[in-house]
N, C-alpha and C positions, 0 to 999 in steps of 0.2 A: 354333314361331312364326308370328305375323300379320303376314297380309300388310297391306301398306298400306291396299289398298282391297278390301276384298272384296264380291263381286257379291250376297252375304247382304244386302246394307245397301240394295237397292232390292225386297227380298221386300216385298210388300205386307202381312204381317201384322206384320213388323219396321218397316215404316213406319208402319202402324196405331197400332200399340202406343208406337213412340216419340211420335209425335202427340198422345197422349193423357194419356203422362205430361209431357209439353212442355206441354199445357195445363192440369194441374192443378197441378204442380210449381212451372211458370213463375209462373204466379199469384200463387201463395201467394210467392215470391222477389219478386216485383216490387214486390206489397204492402207486405212486411216493409222493402225497399230506397227503395222509393220513396212508398209511399202516402203520406204527409204532403202530398206536390207534389202527387199527381194529383188527393185532397178536395179540395183549397188552389186547384186550377186554376194552379199556377204550374210546371208543369212546362216545361222550355224543350227544344228540338227536339233536342241532342243529349241529354237525359234521356229523350227519347223512343226515342231508337235506343239507347241502355244497356237500356229495358225491353225491345226486340225481341233484344238479343244475352241478355237474361237467359234466354228460352225456347231458344236454343240449347243451352245448356248442359244441362239436362235431355235434352234430345233426343237430344243425342251419347251422353251415360250411358248413357240406355237401347237405343241403336240400337247401342251398344259391347257391350253386355251381353247384349242377345239375338245378337247374332253371334258372339261366344265361346261361348254357352251350344247355340245351333246348332252350333258346328265340333267341340264337345265331344259332343256326341250322335251327329253323323255318326261320331265316332273308336268311342264305346263301342259302336254299330251294327256298324260294320267287324269292331271285335274282336271281337265275340258271332257272327261269322258266319265269321270264321275257323277251322279244326280246330286241336283245342290237340295238343300234342305228345302226349297219353296217348290221341288219339284217333287210330283209323288208318283209311283208305278201307276201307270194305266191299269182299270180290270182288266181282267180278260172279257174281248169281245167289247168293247167299251168303243172301240174304232170303227164297228160297224153302224151302218145308217137306219134307223127306223124308218121303214118303208108303209 
């Protein structure tokens, strides 16, 4: 289950990656959706607001993806640290060699 808001969204690496993705993908989407009005200089204030919101979409997608990947990584690391049923804890001193 994914918590509604994870503190991982504020991790600098997550925020930096999301900002880079938003800049790249947001520019592409803005040009595709509004390029003709931008080039013609006929953008309305509402159009510029829409362009701004356009950048939030890739930022959000990148953030969610990064948080899910970090959570999965944490689960995998925790699973690797847990002993399996086949592994029994060694008895104290069993690592000493008899000489």
